[in-house]
C-alpha positions in Angstrom: -0.1 0.2 -0.4 1.2 3.4 -0.3 -0.1 7.2 1.0 0.4 10.3 1.4 1.7 11.0 4.6 4.6 12.5 7.1 7.2 9.7 7.9 9.7 9.6 10.7 12.1 6.6 11.1 13.6 6.1 14.0 16.8 4.1 14.8 17.9 3.7 11.8 21.2 2.4 10.4 23.1 3.8 7.2 25.1 2.0 4.7 28.3 3.5 5.4 28.1 2.0 9.3 27.7 5.4 11.2 25.3 6.0 14.1 22.0 4.8 14.0 19.8 8.2 13.3 16.2 9.4 13.1 15.0 10.7 10.0 11.5 12.9 9.4 10.5 12.7 5.9 7.5 15.6 5.3 5.9 17.5 2.4 8.4 15.2 0.1 11.7 16.0 1.6 13.8 15.1 4.2 12.7 17.7 7.0 15.1 16.6 9.7 17.9 14.2 10.4 18.9 13.8 13.9 20.4 11.3 16.0 18.6 8.1 16.9 15.9 9.1 19.8 15.9 12.3 19.6 13.6 13.7 17.1 9.6 13.4 18.5 7.2 11.3 17.5 4.9 13.7 17.3 6.2 15.6 14.4 5.2 13.1 11.8 2.0 11.2 10.8 3.6 8.2 10.4 6.3 6.6 12.7 8.5 3.4 11.6 10.5 1.8 13.9 14.0 1.1 12.3 16.0 -0.5 14.9 18.4 -3.1 13.4 17.4 -2.4 9.9 19.0 -0.2 7.4 17.9 3.0 5.4 19.3 2.7 2.0 19.3 5.8 -1.2 16.7 4.1 -3.3 18.1 2.2 -6.6 18.1 2.9 -9.8 18.2 0.3 -12.3 20.0 1.4 -15.9 18.7 -1.8 -18.1 15.0 -3.1 -17.5 12.9 -4.2 -20.2 9.2 -3.1 -19.7 7.7 -4.1 -22.9 5.0 -1.5 -23.0 3.5 -0.8 -25.3 2.8 -3.5 -27.3 4.2 -6.7 -25.0 1.7 -6.6 -22.5 1.5 -10.1 -22.8 4.7 -10.0 -20.9 4.9 -7.1 -18.6 3.1 -3.8 -18.5 4.6 -0.4 -16.9 2.3 -0.6 -14.0 3.6 -4.0 -12.5 6.9 -3.4 -13.9 7.6 -0.3 -11.9 5.7 -2.1 -8.8 8.2 -4.7 -8.9 10.6 -2.3 -8.7 9.3 -0.7 -6.0 9.3 -4.0 -3.8 13.1 -4.6 -4.7 14.2 -1.1 -3.6 14.0 0.3 -7.1 12.9 3.6 -7.2 14.5 4.5 -10.3 14.3 2.9 -14.1 16.1 3.4 -17.9 13.7 1.2 -19.8 15.6 -0.7 -22.8 13.9 0.5 -25.9 12.1 -2.8 -27.4 8.5 -2.2 -27.4 6.2 -2.6 -29.8 6.9 -0.5 -32.1 10.5 0.1 -30.8 11.5 3.1 -29.7 13.1 4.2 -32.4 11.6 7.8 -33.0 10.2 10.9 -30.9 6.9 9.8 -31.5 7.3 6.5 -30.4 9.4 7.8 -27.0 6.2 10.2 -26.7 3.8 7.8 -26.4 5.9 5.4 -23.7 6.5 8.6 -21.7 2.6 9.3 -21.4 1.7 5.4 -20.3 4.6 5.9 -17.6 3.2 9.6 -16.6 -0.3 7.7 -15.6 0.5 4.4 -14.7 4.7 4.7 -13.6 4.5 4.3 -10.1 8.7 5.4 -9.8 10.7 7.1 -12.2 11.6 6.1 -15.8 13.9 7.1 -18.4 13.3 5.4 -21.8 16.4 4.9 -23.8 16.4 5.2 -27.7 17.2 2.9 -30.2 20.5 2.7 -32.4 18.7 1.5 -35.6 15.4 1.6 -37.3 12.8 -0.7 -36.1 15.8 -2.9 -33.7 16.8 -4.1 -37.5 20.2 -3.2 -37.0 20.7 -2.3 -40.7 20.0 1.9 -40.6 20.6 3.8 -37.5 17.7 5.6 -36.3 16.5 9.2 -35.8 19.1 10.3 -32.9 18.6 14.4 -33.1 15.0 13.6 -32.6 15.5 11.4 -29.4 17.9 13.5 -27.7 15.3 16.2 -28.0 13.0 13.9 -26.1 15.5 13.8 -23.3 16.9 10.4 -24.1 20.9 9.7 -23.6 21.1 6.4 -23.8 21.3 4.5 -27.5 20.9 1.2 -27.5 19.7 -1.9 -29.3 18.9 -3.8 -26.3 19.7 -7.3 -26.4 21.0 -7.2 -30.0 24.6 -7.5 -30.2 26.1 -4.8 -33.0 26.7 -6.8 -35.7 27.4 -4.6 -38.5 30.3 -2.6 -37.8 30.5 0.4 -40.4 27.1 1.1 -39.4 28.5 1.3 -35.9 30.9 3.1 -37.0 29.0 5.6 -38.6 26.3 5.6 -36.1 28.8 7.1 -33.9 30.5 9.5 -35.9 27.0 11.1 -36.8 26.2 11.2 -32.6 29.5 12.5 -31.4 28.1 15.6 -30.8 24.6 15.0 -29.4 26.0 13.9 -26.0 24.6 10.6 -26.1 26.1 7.1 -24.6 25.8 4.1 -26.7 25.1 1.1 -24.6 26.0 -2.0 -26.1 26.8 -5.8 -25.8 30.2 -7.2 -26.5 29.7 -10.5 -28.8 30.3 -11.8 -31.8 27.1 -12.5 -33.4 28.4 -15.3 -35.8 30.3 -17.0 -33.1 27.1 -17.3 -30.7 24.0 -17.0 -33.5 23.5 -20.8 -32.4 24.6 -21.0 -28.5 22.2 -21.6 -26.0 24.6 -21.9 -22.7 28.4 -21.4 -21.8 30.6 -24.3 -23.2 31.5 -26.4 -20.4 30.4 -29.5 -18.0 27.1 -28.6 -18.3 26.4 -28.1 -22.0 28.2 -31.2 -22.6 26.5 -33.3 -20.7 23.5 -31.8 -22.1 24.2 -31.8 -25.5 23.5 -28.0 -25.7 25.7 -25.4 -27.9 28.4 -23.4 -26.0 28.0 -19.4 -26.5 32.3 -19.1 -26.0 33.7 -16.5 -24.0 36.0 -15.3 -26.7 32.8 -13.6 -28.4 32.1 -11.4 -25.8 36.0 -10.3 -25.2 36.6 -9.8 -29.1 33.1 -8.2 -29.4 34.1 -5.9 -25.9 37.6 -4.9 -27.7 35.7 -3.6 -30.6 33.1 -1.4 -30.1 35.4 0.5 -27.2 38.4 1.0 -30.5 35.1 2.5 -32.3 34.0 4.6 -29.2 37.6 6.4 -28.8 38.3 6.1 -32.4 34.7 8.5 -32.6 35.3 10.5 -29.3 31.8 8.7 -28.4 30.7 7.6 -24.7 30.2 3.7 -24.2 28.8 1.7 -21.7 29.2 -1.9 -22.1 26.0 -4.0 -21.0 26.0 -7.0 -18.9 29.8 -7.7 -18.6 29.5 -11.9 -17.5 33.7 -13.1 -17.9 36.6 -12.8 -16.1 38.4 -11.9 -19.3 35.8 -8.9 -20.0 37.1 -8.0 -16.9 40.3 -8.1 -17.4 39.6 -5.4 -20.8 37.8 -3.4 -19.0 40.8 -3.1 -15.6 43.1 -2.2 -19.1 41.0 0.1 -21.0 38.9 2.3 -18.4 42.3 4.3 -17.1 42.6 5.5 -20.6 39.2 5.6 -22.1 37.0 8.8 -21.1 33.3 7.9 -21.2 33.6 4.0 -20.4 31.6 2.3 -18.2 30.0 -1.2 -17.4 27.7 -2.9 -15.5 26.8 -6.2 -14.5 23.5 -8.6 -14.0 22.7 -9.8 -11.0 22.0 -13.0 -11.9 25.8 -13.0 -13.3 26.5 -12.0 -9.8 24.8 -15.1 -8.1 24.7 -18.4 -10.6 26.6 -20.8 -12.6 25.8 -22.5 -16.0 26.1 -25.1 -13.7 22.7 -23.8 -12.0 21.1 -24.8 -15.1 20.7 -28.4 -13.9 18.5 -30.2 -16.4 17.7 -28.3 -19.0 16.1 -25.5 -16.4 14.8 -22.2 -18.6 14.6 -20.8 -16.0 18.2 -19.9 -16.1 18.9 -19.2 -19.5 20.1 -15.9 -19.9 21.6 -13.4 -22.4 24.9 -13.7 -21.6 24.6 -17.2 -20.2 25.6 -17.8 -16.8 29.7 -18.7 -16.8 31.8 -20.1 -14.7 32.2 -19.8 -10.9 35.4 -18.4 -11.9 34.2 -15.6 -13.6 31.4 -14.5 -11.0 34.0 -14.1 -8.3 35.5 -11.7 -11.2 33.0 -9.9 -11.6 32.2 -9.4 -7.9 35.7 -8.1 -7.5 35.4 -5.6 -10.4 31.8 -4.4 -8.5 34.1 -4.4 -5.3 37.2 -2.4 -6.7 34.5 0.0 -9.4 35.9 -1.7 -12.8 32.2 -2.7 -13.0 30.3 0.6 -12.4 27.0 -0.9 -11.9 24.7 -3.9 -11.1 21.3 -3.9 -12.9 18.2 -6.4 -12.9 18.1 -6.7 -16.7 14.2 -7.3 -15.5 13.3 -9.3 -19.0 9.9 -10.7 -18.6 8.6 -14.1 -20.5 5.2 -15.2 -20.9 5.1 -18.6 -18.8 4.5 -20.4 -22.0 7.7 -19.4 -23.4 9.4 -20.5 -21.0 8.0 -24.2 -21.0 9.3 -25.1 -24.1 12.1 -27.1 -24.8 15.3 -25.3 -24.1 16.6 -24.6 -26.9 14.1 -22.8 -28.4 12.6 -21.0 -24.9 13.6 -16.9 -24.4 16.6 -16.0 -23.0 16.2 -13.9 -20.1 14.6 -13.9 -15.8 13.0 -11.4 -14.0 14.8 -9.7 -11.1 13.1 -6.2 -10.3 11.0 -8.0 -7.3 13.6 -9.8 -5.4 16.3 -7.3 -6.8 17.5 -6.0 -2.9 16.8 -9.1 -1.0 19.0 -11.2 -3.5 22.0 -9.2 -3.1 21.6 -9.0 0.4 20.8 -13.2 0.7 23.6 -13.9 -1.9 26.6 -10.9 -1.6 26.1 -9.0 1.2 25.3 -11.2 4.0 28.0 -13.5 2.8 30.7 -11.3 3.5 31.1 -10.6 -0.9 29.8 -7.0 -1.0 29.2 -3.8 1.6 26.5 -2.0 1.9 28.6 0.5 0.9 29.2 -0.9 -2.3 26.0 -2.0 -3.0 24.9 2.3 -2.9 27.2 3.1 -5.2 26.8 0.5 -7.6 23.0 0.5 -7.7 22.6 4.0 -6.8 25.0 6.9 -7.1 27.0 5.2 -10.0 23.8 4.2 -12.5 22.4 7.9 -11.7 25.8 9.5 -12.5 25.6 7.7 -15.7 21.9 9.1 -16.7 23.4 12.8 -15.8 20.9 12.8 -12.4 22.4 14.3 -8.8 23.4 11.4 -6.4 20.3 10.4 -4.0 21.3 12.3 -0.8 19.9 11.6 3.0 20.2 14.9 4.2 17.9 17.7 5.3 16.3 19.6 2.9 16.9 16.8 0.1 14.5 15.3 -2.3 13.1 12.1 -0.4 14.1 8.9 -2.2 15.0 6.3 0.4 14.5 2.6 0.9 14.1 1.0 5.0 15.9 -2.9 4.5 15.1 -5.3 7.4 17.9 -7.6 7.1 16.3 -9.9 9.7 12.9 -10.4 7.4 12.1 -12.4 4.7 10.7 -12.0 1.3 8.5 -15.4 0.1 8.2 -15.7 -3.6 4.9 -17.0 -5.5 2.8 -16.3 -7.4 0.8 -14.1 -4.9 4.2 -11.7 -3.8 4.9 -11.3 -6.9 4.1 -7.7 -8.5 5.6 -8.2 -11.8 3.3 -9.7 -14.6 5.5 -12.5 -15.5 6.9 -15.4 -13.3 10.0 -16.7 -14.9 12.5 -16.3 -11.9 14.5 -19.0 -10.3 13.6 -18.0 -7.4 9.7 -18.8 -7.5 8.4 -20.8 -4.6 12.2 -19.7 -2.6 11.9 -17.6 0.5 14.9 -14.9 0.3 16.5 -13.2 3.0 15.7 -9.8 3.6 13.2 -8.0 2.6 12.5 -3.9 1.3 9.6 -2.9 4.2 9.0 0.4 3.0 9.9 2.8 0.5 10.1 6.8 1.0 9.2 8.7 -2.6 8.8 12.3 -2.6 5.5 12.5 -0.7 4.4 8.5 -1.3 5.0 5.8 1.5 5.0 2.5 0.4 4.7 -0.1 3.0 4.9 -3.9 1.9 
């Protein structure tokens, strides 16, 4: 539920580990922040006891597929943003793979009209790299930029026409756009369904070699340097790609990268016996790749953790592994999954989570960081490490159900989100 009200959060811990505080939100801003126990309960209409709990800045996810308009059988803006709130996410960048795709100003306008009426969190659209997401002719970047688009991408489609990409980057070099691209060599991965290794051999499935991502990444980085464009590398999944980022970032202005949460949590062995809920793009890799990605997020070589929220219809994921679509939903469970798999085991600190899931993505979007100081707009998440998040048909806010967590219970719970004048309690 949500309500418009003033709220006092008492005895909350912060991500930086400083002493607990009281935070008063009134009129959509942080009206007061003081040592725990010093603000009066009479100052607010609603009081939340945050003893033993954590207040985090609202998270921002720069890679989510919202599907509307045109693909409402998979997801809607209303359901995706409700799922985002449930997972501690207060802002999203939507991929342009709607139907029609967002390759021109008119489609951006249509999408934003839907968001104005249905979205529960801030939503910013990205624009298509090519017309119709077809990979053959560049989209109208001038009109997209005029509508406020900052990121150009074809979503999950990796560029395979390097001449087109080179000319598109040349054309856009003075528009202050960031190209968000996935490293890949499509001719190497066209028929691949998972990572090559013991599991793919046992299941008789074609593997997608790590070198395809790494060769593709080297190429798009070189093109961005040649044309002077900012480049954001999407869904980095291999240790070799991390090595490339470590080598190139110090000498390449405007280069950033993301890792999808599932690549930090799972390996190709989780596919088990053809479990399509673990079929992703890029595929899940080895444990050594997972370890390298986590280390890269911790030291900043990878800037952001993203959901890569990819809704699929129930029937499509029931198909044979080879033909089932790639992707899993992640917004509903975003923060609890981070806590259970990364924070609680000591693999990642809350400060790193705040940086990789809030500060860095907002910086890349040209947005100011979320502040928890007096006078700042209210945008915060109350998380209970001792709580639980059951993942069932009844609790999921997303329209889709393609998550490996279905039927399980995750540690930790997003207890409340304060966004502007709205208080959302779960």
